[in-house]
PyMOL Python script that loads the backbone (N, CA, C, O; Angstrom):
from pymol import cmd

cmd.read_pdbstr("""\
ATOM      1  N   UNK A   1     -59.125 -26.952   3.533  1.00  0.00           N
ATOM      2  CA  UNK A   1     -58.790 -27.582   4.497  1.00  0.00           C
ATOM      3  C   UNK A   1     -58.968 -26.588   5.581  1.00  0.00           C
ATOM      4  O   UNK A   1     -59.684 -26.971   6.506  1.00  0.00           O
ATOM      5  N   UNK A   2     -58.503 -25.470   5.662  1.00  0.00           N
ATOM      6  CA  UNK A   2     -58.480 -24.235   6.850  1.00  0.00           C
ATOM      7  C   UNK A   2     -57.274 -24.627   7.301  1.00  0.00           C
ATOM      8  O   UNK A   2     -56.436 -25.396   6.832  1.00  0.00           O
ATOM      9  N   UNK A   3     -57.334 -23.669   8.756  1.00  0.00           N
ATOM     10  CA  UNK A   3     -56.281 -23.918   9.656  1.00  0.00           C
ATOM     11  C   UNK A   3     -55.789 -25.527  10.127  1.00  0.00           C
ATOM     12  O   UNK A   3     -56.608 -26.384  10.459  1.00  0.00           O
ATOM     13  N   UNK A   4     -54.353 -25.746  10.090  1.00  0.00           N
ATOM     14  CA  UNK A   4     -53.978 -27.165  10.236  1.00  0.00           C
ATOM     15  C   UNK A   4     -53.933 -27.001  12.074  1.00  0.00           C
ATOM     16  O   UNK A   4     -53.504 -26.045  12.720  1.00  0.00           O
ATOM     17  N   UNK A   5     -54.460 -28.129  12.520  1.00  0.00           N
ATOM     18  CA  UNK A   5     -54.785 -28.350  14.002  1.00  0.00           C
ATOM     19  C   UNK A   5     -54.271 -29.443  14.477  1.00  0.00           C
ATOM     20  O   UNK A   5     -53.978 -29.524  15.669  1.00  0.00           O
ATOM     21  N   UNK A   6     -54.075 -30.501  13.572  1.00  0.00           N
ATOM     22  CA  UNK A   6     -53.168 -31.570  14.246  1.00  0.00           C
ATOM     23  C   UNK A   6     -52.005 -32.238  13.412  1.00  0.00           C
ATOM     24  O   UNK A   6     -51.642 -31.793  12.324  1.00  0.00           O
ATOM     25  N   UNK A   7     -51.552 -33.153  13.915  1.00  0.00           N
ATOM     26  CA  UNK A   7     -50.362 -33.649  13.355  1.00  0.00           C
ATOM     27  C   UNK A   7     -50.730 -34.328  12.082  1.00  0.00           C
ATOM     28  O   UNK A   7     -49.851 -34.370  11.222  1.00  0.00           O
ATOM     29  N   UNK A   8     -51.741 -34.800  11.852  1.00  0.00           N
ATOM     30  CA  UNK A   8     -52.416 -35.330  10.525  1.00  0.00           C
ATOM     31  C   UNK A   8     -52.489 -34.527   9.297  1.00  0.00           C
ATOM     32  O   UNK A   8     -52.587 -35.000   8.165  1.00  0.00           O
ATOM     33  N   UNK A   9     -52.429 -33.136   9.631  1.00  0.00           N
ATOM     34  CA  UNK A   9     -52.615 -31.987   8.845  1.00  0.00           C
ATOM     35  C   UNK A   9     -51.253 -31.894   7.927  1.00  0.00           C
ATOM     36  O   UNK A   9     -51.287 -31.519   6.755  1.00  0.00           O
ATOM     37  N   UNK A  10     -50.310 -32.201   8.464  1.00  0.00           N
ATOM     38  CA  UNK A  10     -49.072 -32.149   7.907  1.00  0.00           C
ATOM     39  C   UNK A  10     -48.992 -33.193   6.556  1.00  0.00           C
ATOM     40  O   UNK A  10     -49.344 -34.360   6.725  1.00  0.00           O
ATOM     41  N   UNK A  11     -48.523 -32.746   5.211  1.00  0.00           N
ATOM     42  CA  UNK A  11     -48.406 -33.672   4.287  1.00  0.00           C
ATOM     43  C   UNK A  11     -47.489 -34.438   4.786  1.00  0.00           C
ATOM     44  O   UNK A  11     -46.500 -34.035   5.398  1.00  0.00           O
ATOM     45  N   UNK A  12     -47.803 -35.721   4.520  1.00  0.00           N
ATOM     46  CA  UNK A  12     -46.781 -37.020   4.595  1.00  0.00           C
ATOM     47  C   UNK A  12     -46.731 -37.461   6.174  1.00  0.00           C
ATOM     48  O   UNK A  12     -45.730 -38.068   6.555  1.00  0.00           O
ATOM     49  N   UNK A  13     -47.590 -37.226   6.932  1.00  0.00           N
ATOM     50  CA  UNK A  13     -48.269 -37.465   8.309  1.00  0.00           C
ATOM     51  C   UNK A  13     -49.518 -38.063   8.342  1.00  0.00           C
ATOM     52  O   UNK A  13     -50.489 -37.312   8.427  1.00  0.00           O
ATOM     53  N   UNK A  14     -49.745 -39.607   8.278  1.00  0.00           N
ATOM     54  CA  UNK A  14     -50.824 -40.284   8.409  1.00  0.00           C
ATOM     55  C   UNK A  14     -51.011 -40.648   9.858  1.00  0.00           C
ATOM     56  O   UNK A  14     -50.298 -40.288  10.795  1.00  0.00           O
ATOM     57  N   UNK A  15     -52.120 -41.446   9.902  1.00  0.00           N
ATOM     58  CA  UNK A  15     -52.150 -42.242  11.580  1.00  0.00           C
ATOM     59  C   UNK A  15     -51.059 -42.858  12.220  1.00  0.00           C
ATOM     60  O   UNK A  15     -50.764 -42.790  13.413  1.00  0.00           O
ATOM     61  N   UNK A  16     -50.518 -43.432  11.365  1.00  0.00           N
ATOM     62  CA  UNK A  16     -49.425 -44.470  12.091  1.00  0.00           C
ATOM     63  C   UNK A  16     -48.164 -43.373  12.373  1.00  0.00           C
ATOM     64  O   UNK A  16     -47.621 -43.337  13.477  1.00  0.00           O
ATOM     65  N   UNK A  17     -47.832 -42.653  11.475  1.00  0.00           N
ATOM     66  CA  UNK A  17     -46.559 -41.925  11.899  1.00  0.00           C
ATOM     67  C   UNK A  17     -47.183 -40.952  13.107  1.00  0.00           C
ATOM     68  O   UNK A  17     -46.492 -40.719  14.099  1.00  0.00           O
ATOM     69  N   UNK A  18     -48.510 -40.404  12.971  1.00  0.00           N
ATOM     70  CA  UNK A  18     -49.001 -39.482  14.022  1.00  0.00           C
ATOM     71  C   UNK A  18     -48.949 -39.945  15.428  1.00  0.00           C
ATOM     72  O   UNK A  18     -48.662 -39.279  16.423  1.00  0.00           O
ATOM     73  N   UNK A  19     -49.331 -41.421  15.334  1.00  0.00           N
ATOM     74  CA  UNK A  19     -49.113 -42.122  16.577  1.00  0.00           C
ATOM     75  C   UNK A  19     -47.815 -42.335  17.080  1.00  0.00           C
ATOM     76  O   UNK A  19     -47.671 -42.283  18.302  1.00  0.00           O
ATOM     77  N   UNK A  20     -46.905 -42.551  16.403  1.00  0.00           N
ATOM     78  CA  UNK A  20     -45.458 -42.597  16.509  1.00  0.00           C
ATOM     79  C   UNK A  20     -44.873 -41.243  17.175  1.00  0.00           C
ATOM     80  O   UNK A  20     -43.997 -41.167  18.037  1.00  0.00           O
ATOM     81  N   UNK A  21     -45.542 -40.261  16.589  1.00  0.00           N
ATOM     82  CA  UNK A  21     -44.975 -38.944  17.204  1.00  0.00           C
ATOM     83  C   UNK A  21     -45.322 -38.569  18.581  1.00  0.00           C
ATOM     84  O   UNK A  21     -44.617 -38.017  19.426  1.00  0.00           O
ATOM     85  N   UNK A  22     -46.719 -39.030  18.659  1.00  0.00           N
ATOM     86  CA  UNK A  22     -47.516 -38.591  19.934  1.00  0.00           C
ATOM     87  C   UNK A  22     -46.623 -39.728  21.199  1.00  0.00           C
ATOM     88  O   UNK A  22     -46.248 -39.345  22.307  1.00  0.00           O
ATOM     89  N   UNK A  23     -46.511 -40.638  20.840  1.00  0.00           N
ATOM     90  CA  UNK A  23     -45.843 -41.902  21.652  1.00  0.00           C
ATOM     91  C   UNK A  23     -44.306 -41.489  22.293  1.00  0.00           C
ATOM     92  O   UNK A  23     -43.788 -42.123  23.212  1.00  0.00           O
ATOM     93  N   UNK A  24     -43.718 -40.377  21.668  1.00  0.00           N
ATOM     94  CA  UNK A  24     -42.599 -39.888  21.848  1.00  0.00           C
ATOM     95  C   UNK A  24     -42.583 -38.258  22.491  1.00  0.00           C
ATOM     96  O   UNK A  24     -41.639 -37.517  22.764  1.00  0.00           O
ATOM     97  N   UNK A  25     -44.093 -38.070  22.595  1.00  0.00           N
ATOM     98  CA  UNK A  25     -44.378 -36.450  23.314  1.00  0.00           C
ATOM     99  C   UNK A  25     -44.362 -35.668  22.160  1.00  0.00           C
ATOM    100  O   UNK A  25     -43.891 -34.558  22.406  1.00  0.00           O
ATOM    101  N   UNK A  26     -44.709 -35.822  20.943  1.00  0.00           N
ATOM    102  CA  UNK A  26     -44.666 -34.798  20.289  1.00  0.00           C
ATOM    103  C   UNK A  26     -46.169 -35.152  19.444  1.00  0.00           C
ATOM    104  O   UNK A  26     -46.511 -36.067  18.695  1.00  0.00           O
ATOM    105  N   UNK A  27     -47.021 -33.628  20.112  1.00  0.00           N
ATOM    106  CA  UNK A  27     -48.624 -34.068  19.911  1.00  0.00           C
ATOM    107  C   UNK A  27     -49.069 -32.638  19.159  1.00  0.00           C
ATOM    108  O   UNK A  27     -50.267 -32.488  18.923  1.00  0.00           O
ATOM    109  N   UNK A  28     -48.119 -31.580  18.778  1.00  0.00           N
ATOM    110  CA  UNK A  28     -48.659 -30.258  18.278  1.00  0.00           C
ATOM    111  C   UNK A  28     -47.587 -30.465  16.955  1.00  0.00           C
ATOM    112  O   UNK A  28     -46.653 -31.262  16.856  1.00  0.00           O
ATOM    113  N   UNK A  29     -48.062 -29.479  16.015  1.00  0.00           N
ATOM    114  CA  UNK A  29     -47.596 -29.389  14.614  1.00  0.00           C
ATOM    115  C   UNK A  29     -46.262 -28.401  15.380  1.00  0.00           C
ATOM    116  O   UNK A  29     -45.090 -28.630  15.081  1.00  0.00           O
ATOM    117  N   UNK A  30     -46.533 -27.622  16.091  1.00  0.00           N
ATOM    118  CA  UNK A  30     -45.348 -26.486  16.555  1.00  0.00           C
ATOM    119  C   UNK A  30     -44.552 -27.277  17.334  1.00  0.00           C
ATOM    120  O   UNK A  30     -43.376 -26.942  17.196  1.00  0.00           O
ATOM    121  N   UNK A  31     -44.705 -28.231  18.131  1.00  0.00           N
ATOM    122  CA  UNK A  31     -43.629 -29.410  18.709  1.00  0.00           C
ATOM    123  C   UNK A  31     -42.781 -29.887  17.619  1.00  0.00           C
ATOM    124  O   UNK A  31     -41.554 -29.827  17.697  1.00  0.00           O
ATOM    125  N   UNK A  32     -43.325 -30.305  16.719  1.00  0.00           N
ATOM    126  CA  UNK A  32     -43.029 -31.300  15.755  1.00  0.00           C
ATOM    127  C   UNK A  32     -41.826 -30.200  14.790  1.00  0.00           C
ATOM    128  O   UNK A  32     -40.707 -30.584  14.450  1.00  0.00           O
ATOM    129  N   UNK A  33     -42.278 -29.104  14.555  1.00  0.00           N
ATOM    130  CA  UNK A  33     -41.421 -27.979  13.872  1.00  0.00           C
ATOM    131  C   UNK A  33     -40.093 -27.780  14.482  1.00  0.00           C
ATOM    132  O   UNK A  33     -39.121 -27.518  13.773  1.00  0.00           O
ATOM    133  N   UNK A  34     -40.006 -27.887  15.717  1.00  0.00           N
ATOM    134  CA  UNK A  34     -38.853 -27.436  16.451  1.00  0.00           C
ATOM    135  C   UNK A  34     -37.914 -28.590  17.081  1.00  0.00           C
ATOM    136  O   UNK A  34     -36.833 -28.440  17.651  1.00  0.00           O
ATOM    137  N   UNK A  35     -38.736 -29.972  16.779  1.00  0.00           N
ATOM    138  CA  UNK A  35     -37.918 -31.191  17.277  1.00  0.00           C
ATOM    139  C   UNK A  35     -36.898 -31.489  16.087  1.00  0.00           C
ATOM    140  O   UNK A  35     -37.151 -31.450  14.883  1.00  0.00           O
ATOM    141  N   UNK A  36     -35.495 -31.842  16.800  1.00  0.00           N
ATOM    142  CA  UNK A  36     -34.380 -31.986  15.906  1.00  0.00           C
ATOM    143  C   UNK A  36     -34.865 -33.438  15.223  1.00  0.00           C
ATOM    144  O   UNK A  36     -35.512 -34.291  15.829  1.00  0.00           O
ATOM    145  N   UNK A  37     -34.434 -33.532  13.894  1.00  0.00           N
ATOM    146  CA  UNK A  37     -34.542 -34.970  13.303  1.00  0.00           C
ATOM    147  C   UNK A  37     -33.797 -36.086  13.706  1.00  0.00           C
ATOM    148  O   UNK A  37     -34.083 -37.208  13.288  1.00  0.00           O
ATOM    149  N   UNK A  38     -32.731 -35.856  14.594  1.00  0.00           N
ATOM    150  CA  UNK A  38     -32.095 -36.910  14.823  1.00  0.00           C
ATOM    151  C   UNK A  38     -33.017 -37.447  16.408  1.00  0.00           C
ATOM    152  O   UNK A  38     -32.992 -38.615  16.798  1.00  0.00           O
ATOM    153  N   UNK A  39     -33.524 -36.695  16.894  1.00  0.00           N
ATOM    154  CA  UNK A  39     -34.651 -37.287  17.923  1.00  0.00           C
ATOM    155  C   UNK A  39     -35.660 -38.069  17.358  1.00  0.00           C
ATOM    156  O   UNK A  39     -35.861 -39.208  17.778  1.00  0.00           O
ATOM    157  N   UNK A  40     -36.353 -37.555  16.401  1.00  0.00           N
ATOM    158  CA  UNK A  40     -37.402 -38.208  16.098  1.00  0.00           C
ATOM    159  C   UNK A  40     -36.745 -39.829  15.619  1.00  0.00           C
ATOM    160  O   UNK A  40     -37.360 -40.825  15.998  1.00  0.00           O
ATOM    161  N   UNK A  41     -35.477 -39.984  14.777  1.00  0.00           N
ATOM    162  CA  UNK A  41     -35.278 -40.825  14.204  1.00  0.00           C
ATOM    163  C   UNK A  41     -34.481 -42.149  15.115  1.00  0.00           C
ATOM    164  O   UNK A  41     -34.263 -43.276  14.670  1.00  0.00           O
ATOM    165  N   UNK A  42     -34.142 -41.646  16.470  1.00  0.00           N
ATOM    166  CA  UNK A  42     -33.501 -42.072  17.524  1.00  0.00           C
ATOM    167  C   UNK A  42     -34.491 -42.678  18.281  1.00  0.00           C
ATOM    168  O   UNK A  42     -34.362 -43.753  18.867  1.00  0.00           O
ATOM    169  N   UNK A  43     -35.731 -41.804  18.261  1.00  0.00           N
ATOM    170  CA  UNK A  43     -36.965 -42.579  19.268  1.00  0.00           C
ATOM    171  C   UNK A  43     -38.035 -43.266  18.595  1.00  0.00           C
ATOM    172  O   UNK A  43     -38.909 -43.933  19.148  1.00  0.00           O
ATOM    173  N   UNK A  44     -37.890 -43.031  17.215  1.00  0.00           N
ATOM    174  CA  UNK A  44     -39.017 -43.978  16.666  1.00  0.00           C
ATOM    175  C   UNK A  44     -38.330 -44.587  15.264  1.00  0.00           C
ATOM    176  O   UNK A  44     -37.242 -44.122  14.922  1.00  0.00           O
ATOM    177  N   UNK A  45     -38.932 -45.575  14.494  1.00  0.00           N
ATOM    178  CA  UNK A  45     -38.609 -45.946  13.440  1.00  0.00           C
ATOM    179  C   UNK A  45     -38.948 -45.298  12.239  1.00  0.00           C
ATOM    180  O   UNK A  45     -39.055 -45.911  11.177  1.00  0.00           O
ATOM    181  N   UNK A  46     -39.122 -44.082  12.358  1.00  0.00           N
ATOM    182  CA  UNK A  46     -39.134 -42.912  11.193  1.00  0.00           C
ATOM    183  C   UNK A  46     -38.034 -42.677  10.573  1.00  0.00           C
ATOM    184  O   UNK A  46     -37.229 -42.003  11.216  1.00  0.00           O
ATOM    185  N   UNK A  47     -37.656 -43.072   9.320  1.00  0.00           N
ATOM    186  CA  UNK A  47     -36.661 -42.675   8.584  1.00  0.00           C
ATOM    187  C   UNK A  47     -36.199 -41.252   8.581  1.00  0.00           C
ATOM    188  O   UNK A  47     -36.990 -40.323   8.745  1.00  0.00           O
ATOM    189  N   UNK A  48     -34.940 -41.089   8.397  1.00  0.00           N
ATOM    190  CA  UNK A  48     -34.273 -39.683   8.227  1.00  0.00           C
ATOM    191  C   UNK A  48     -35.027 -38.850   7.069  1.00  0.00           C
ATOM    192  O   UNK A  48     -35.571 -37.773   7.311  1.00  0.00           O
ATOM    193  N   UNK A  49     -35.014 -39.338   6.011  1.00  0.00           N
ATOM    194  CA  UNK A  49     -35.788 -38.328   4.926  1.00  0.00           C
ATOM    195  C   UNK A  49     -37.270 -38.216   5.258  1.00  0.00           C
ATOM    196  O   UNK A  49     -37.743 -37.122   4.951  1.00  0.00           O
ATOM    197  N   UNK A  50     -38.008 -38.968   5.739  1.00  0.00           N
ATOM    198  CA  UNK A  50     -39.340 -38.921   6.163  1.00  0.00           C
ATOM    199  C   UNK A  50     -39.582 -37.799   7.294  1.00  0.00           C
ATOM    200  O   UNK A  50     -40.457 -36.944   7.157  1.00  0.00           O
ATOM    201  N   UNK A  51     -38.789 -37.864   8.357  1.00  0.00           N
ATOM    202  CA  UNK A  51     -38.281 -37.144   9.474  1.00  0.00           C
ATOM    203  C   UNK A  51     -38.035 -35.976   9.009  1.00  0.00           C
ATOM    204  O   UNK A  51     -38.838 -35.115   9.369  1.00  0.00           O
ATOM    205  N   UNK A  52     -36.967 -35.551   8.142  1.00  0.00           N
ATOM    206  CA  UNK A  52     -36.678 -34.271   7.810  1.00  0.00           C
ATOM    207  C   UNK A  52     -37.888 -33.922   6.818  1.00  0.00           C
ATOM    208  O   UNK A  52     -37.700 -32.755   6.472  1.00  0.00           O
ATOM    209  N   UNK A  53     -38.819 -34.320   6.329  1.00  0.00           N
ATOM    210  CA  UNK A  53     -39.857 -33.956   5.284  1.00  0.00           C
ATOM    211  C   UNK A  53     -40.937 -33.379   5.979  1.00  0.00           C
ATOM    212  O   UNK A  53     -41.522 -32.347   5.651  1.00  0.00           O
ATOM    213  N   UNK A  54     -41.227 -34.253   7.174  1.00  0.00           N
ATOM    214  CA  UNK A  54     -42.294 -33.602   7.851  1.00  0.00           C
ATOM    215  C   UNK A  54     -42.170 -32.556   8.764  1.00  0.00           C
ATOM    216  O   UNK A  54     -43.070 -31.774   9.070  1.00  0.00           O
ATOM    217  N   UNK A  55     -40.913 -32.564   9.234  1.00  0.00           N
ATOM    218  CA  UNK A  55     -40.353 -31.267  10.000  1.00  0.00           C
ATOM    219  C   UNK A  55     -40.509 -30.026   9.114  1.00  0.00           C
ATOM    220  O   UNK A  55     -41.095 -28.997   9.450  1.00  0.00           O
ATOM    221  N   UNK A  56     -39.911 -30.254   7.944  1.00  0.00           N
ATOM    222  CA  UNK A  56     -39.947 -28.962   6.961  1.00  0.00           C
ATOM    223  C   UNK A  56     -41.394 -28.390   6.994  1.00  0.00           C
ATOM    224  O   UNK A  56     -41.749 -27.241   7.257  1.00  0.00           O
ATOM    225  N   UNK A  57     -42.228 -29.605   6.622  1.00  0.00           N
ATOM    226  CA  UNK A  57     -43.701 -29.218   6.289  1.00  0.00           C
ATOM    227  C   UNK A  57     -44.218 -28.644   7.685  1.00  0.00           C
ATOM    228  O   UNK A  57     -44.880 -27.609   7.613  1.00  0.00           O
ATOM    229  N   UNK A  58     -44.043 -29.075   8.672  1.00  0.00           N
ATOM    230  CA  UNK A  58     -44.495 -28.340   9.922  1.00  0.00           C
ATOM    231  C   UNK A  58     -44.046 -27.090   9.853  1.00  0.00           C
ATOM    232  O   UNK A  58     -44.832 -26.154  10.002  1.00  0.00           O
ATOM    233  N   UNK A  59     -42.861 -26.909   9.642  1.00  0.00           N
ATOM    234  CA  UNK A  59     -42.131 -25.359   9.854  1.00  0.00           C
ATOM    235  C   UNK A  59     -43.005 -24.345   8.657  1.00  0.00           C
ATOM    236  O   UNK A  59     -43.209 -23.132   8.706  1.00  0.00           O
ATOM    237  N   UNK A  60     -43.377 -25.252   7.697  1.00  0.00           N
ATOM    238  CA  UNK A  60     -44.011 -24.286   6.487  1.00  0.00           C
ATOM    239  C   UNK A  60     -45.396 -23.809   7.516  1.00  0.00           C
ATOM    240  O   UNK A  60     -45.625 -22.609   7.666  1.00  0.00           O
ATOM    241  N   UNK A  61     -46.076 -24.627   8.040  1.00  0.00           N
ATOM    242  CA  UNK A  61     -47.306 -24.211   8.645  1.00  0.00           C
ATOM    243  C   UNK A  61     -47.384 -23.371   9.837  1.00  0.00           C
ATOM    244  O   UNK A  61     -48.375 -22.671  10.046  1.00  0.00           O
ATOM    245  N   UNK A  62     -46.322 -23.411  10.675  1.00  0.00           N
ATOM    246  CA  UNK A  62     -45.982 -22.655  11.715  1.00  0.00           C
ATOM    247  C   UNK A  62     -45.212 -21.184  11.392  1.00  0.00           C
ATOM    248  O   UNK A  62     -45.365 -20.147  12.037  1.00  0.00           O
ATOM    249  N   UNK A  63     -44.436 -21.362  10.343  1.00  0.00           N
ATOM    250  CA  UNK A  63     -43.878 -19.948   9.945  1.00  0.00           C
ATOM    251  C   UNK A  63     -42.622 -20.057  11.020  1.00  0.00           C
ATOM    252  O   UNK A  63     -42.370 -19.086  11.732  1.00  0.00           O
ATOM    253  N   UNK A  64     -42.132 -20.826  11.077  1.00  0.00           N
ATOM    254  CA  UNK A  64     -40.877 -20.822  11.989  1.00  0.00           C
ATOM    255  C   UNK A  64     -39.611 -20.108  11.488  1.00  0.00           C
ATOM    256  O   UNK A  64     -39.004 -20.654  10.567  1.00  0.00           O
ATOM    257  N   UNK A  65     -39.132 -18.929  11.995  1.00  0.00           N
ATOM    258  CA  UNK A  65     -38.156 -18.394  11.640  1.00  0.00           C
ATOM    259  C   UNK A  65     -37.282 -18.105  12.642  1.00  0.00           C
ATOM    260  O   UNK A  65     -37.525 -17.450  13.656  1.00  0.00           O
ATOM    261  N   UNK A  66     -35.831 -18.825  12.194  1.00  0.00           N
ATOM    262  CA  UNK A  66     -34.860 -18.612  13.169  1.00  0.00           C
ATOM    263  C   UNK A  66     -34.017 -17.351  13.104  1.00  0.00           C
ATOM    264  O   UNK A  66     -34.064 -16.725  12.045  1.00  0.00           O
ATOM    265  N   UNK A  67     -33.374 -16.963  13.931  1.00  0.00           N
ATOM    266  CA  UNK A  67     -32.212 -16.087  13.863  1.00  0.00           C
ATOM    267  C   UNK A  67     -31.230 -16.340  15.140  1.00  0.00           C
ATOM    268  O   UNK A  67     -31.642 -16.982  16.107  1.00  0.00           O
ATOM    269  N   UNK A  68     -30.131 -15.892  15.103  1.00  0.00           N
ATOM    270  CA  UNK A  68     -29.080 -15.820  15.903  1.00  0.00           C
ATOM    271  C   UNK A  68     -29.264 -14.939  16.933  1.00  0.00           C
ATOM    272  O   UNK A  68     -29.949 -13.953  16.661  1.00  0.00           O
ATOM    273  N   UNK A  69     -28.759 -15.050  18.234  1.00  0.00           N
ATOM    274  CA  UNK A  69     -28.888 -13.947  19.338  1.00  0.00           C
ATOM    275  C   UNK A  69     -28.338 -12.644  18.889  1.00  0.00           C
ATOM    276  O   UNK A  69     -28.795 -11.559  19.248  1.00  0.00           O
ATOM    277  N   UNK A  70     -27.412 -12.794  18.148  1.00  0.00           N
ATOM    278  CA  UNK A  70     -26.413 -11.401  17.616  1.00  0.00           C
ATOM    279  C   UNK A  70     -27.563 -10.958  16.689  1.00  0.00           C
ATOM    280  O   UNK A  70     -27.801  -9.753  16.772  1.00  0.00           O
ATOM    281  N   UNK A  71     -28.421 -11.730  15.726  1.00  0.00           N
ATOM    282  CA  UNK A  71     -29.202 -10.858  15.004  1.00  0.00           C
ATOM    283  C   UNK A  71     -30.671 -10.463  15.616  1.00  0.00           C
ATOM    284  O   UNK A  71     -31.405  -9.653  15.048  1.00  0.00           O
ATOM    285  N   UNK A  72     -31.007 -11.105  16.802  1.00  0.00           N
ATOM    286  CA  UNK A  72     -31.745 -10.678  17.843  1.00  0.00           C
ATOM    287  C   UNK A  72     -31.430  -9.483  18.159  1.00  0.00           C
ATOM    288  O   UNK A  72     -32.253  -8.588  17.966  1.00  0.00           O
ATOM    289  N   UNK A  73     -30.003  -9.164  18.788  1.00  0.00           N
ATOM    290  CA  UNK A  73     -29.760  -7.907  19.420  1.00  0.00           C
ATOM    291  C   UNK A  73     -29.569  -6.987  18.421  1.00  0.00           C
ATOM    292  O   UNK A  73     -29.812  -5.810  18.688  1.00  0.00           O
ATOM    293  N   UNK A  74     -29.178  -7.285  17.309  1.00  0.00           N
ATOM    294  CA  UNK A  74     -29.129  -5.723  16.429  1.00  0.00           C
ATOM    295  C   UNK A  74     -30.435  -5.375  15.941  1.00  0.00           C
ATOM    296  O   UNK A  74     -30.685  -4.245  15.520  1.00  0.00           O
ATOM    297  N   UNK A  75     -31.292  -6.324  15.984  1.00  0.00           N
ATOM    298  CA  UNK A  75     -32.712  -6.073  15.425  1.00  0.00           C
ATOM    299  C   UNK A  75     -33.753  -5.230  16.423  1.00  0.00           C
ATOM    300  O   UNK A  75     -34.652  -4.497  16.013  1.00  0.00           O
ATOM    301  N   UNK A  76     -33.412  -5.511  17.923  1.00  0.00           N
ATOM    302  CA  UNK A  76     -33.754  -4.912  18.948  1.00  0.00           C
ATOM    303  C   UNK A  76     -33.061  -3.442  19.345  1.00  0.00           C
ATOM    304  O   UNK A  76     -33.552  -2.506  19.975  1.00  0.00           O
ATOM    305  N   UNK A  77     -31.814  -3.578  18.777  1.00  0.00           N
ATOM    306  CA  UNK A  77     -31.020  -2.320  19.232  1.00  0.00           C
ATOM    307  C   UNK A  77     -31.421  -1.323  17.848  1.00  0.00           C
ATOM    308  O   UNK A  77     -31.566  -0.115  18.039  1.00  0.00           O
ATOM    309  N   UNK A  78     -31.535  -1.715  16.897  1.00  0.00           N
ATOM    310  CA  UNK A  78     -32.009  -0.888  16.156  1.00  0.00           C
ATOM    311  C   UNK A  78     -33.498  -0.148  16.027  1.00  0.00           C
ATOM    312  O   UNK A  78     -33.821   0.822  15.341  1.00  0.00           O
ATOM    313  N   UNK A  79     -34.342  -1.025  17.008  1.00  0.00           N
ATOM    314  CA  UNK A  79     -35.726  -0.871  17.105  1.00  0.00           C
ATOM    315  C   UNK A  79     -35.948   0.081  18.475  1.00  0.00           C
ATOM    316  O   UNK A  79     -37.048   0.615  18.619  1.00  0.00           O
ATOM    317  N   UNK A  80     -35.019   0.264  19.359  1.00  0.00           N
ATOM    318  CA  UNK A  80     -35.103   1.553  20.320  1.00  0.00           C
ATOM    319  C   UNK A  80     -35.106   2.472  20.011  1.00  0.00           C
ATOM    320  O   UNK A  80     -34.344   2.961  19.178  1.00  0.00           O
ATOM    321  N   UNK A  81     -35.995   3.014  20.607  1.00  0.00           N
ATOM    322  CA  UNK A  81     -35.806   4.754  20.783  1.00  0.00           C
ATOM    323  C   UNK A  81     -34.968   5.678  21.380  1.00  0.00           C
ATOM    324  O   UNK A  81     -34.847   5.352  22.561  1.00  0.00           O
ATOM    325  N   UNK A  82     -34.293   6.734  21.117  1.00  0.00           N
ATOM    326  CA  UNK A  82     -33.093   7.102  21.696  1.00  0.00           C
ATOM    327  C   UNK A  82     -33.605   7.814  23.065  1.00  0.00           C
ATOM    328  O   UNK A  82     -34.653   8.459  23.089  1.00  0.00           O
ATOM    329  N   UNK A  83     -32.911   7.670  24.009  1.00  0.00           N
ATOM    330  CA  UNK A  83     -33.141   8.375  25.294  1.00  0.00           C
ATOM    331  C   UNK A  83     -33.053   9.720  25.503  1.00  0.00           C
ATOM    332  O   UNK A  83     -33.268  10.187  26.621  1.00  0.00           O
TER     333      UNK A  83
END
""", "prot")
cmd.dss("prot")
cmd.show_as("cartoon", "prot")
cmd.util.cbc("prot")
cmd.orient("prot")
């Protein structure tokens, strides 16, 4: 299939689901990957399990890696060169 470029490239997202997501302002795979499940279920008639599944699939496609601010600080602190 190549690089995913639209919401419908996500497993479980067909034309109807993609339309519902676009209606609430989710127009990209990246936006879907970072949208809370609750926001999708509250604003559409997409069920919790389906919303969770498509968000997880979107995260796989964009490789979203989360870390806490403390983890980021430690990573950056370790990468600094001595003065």
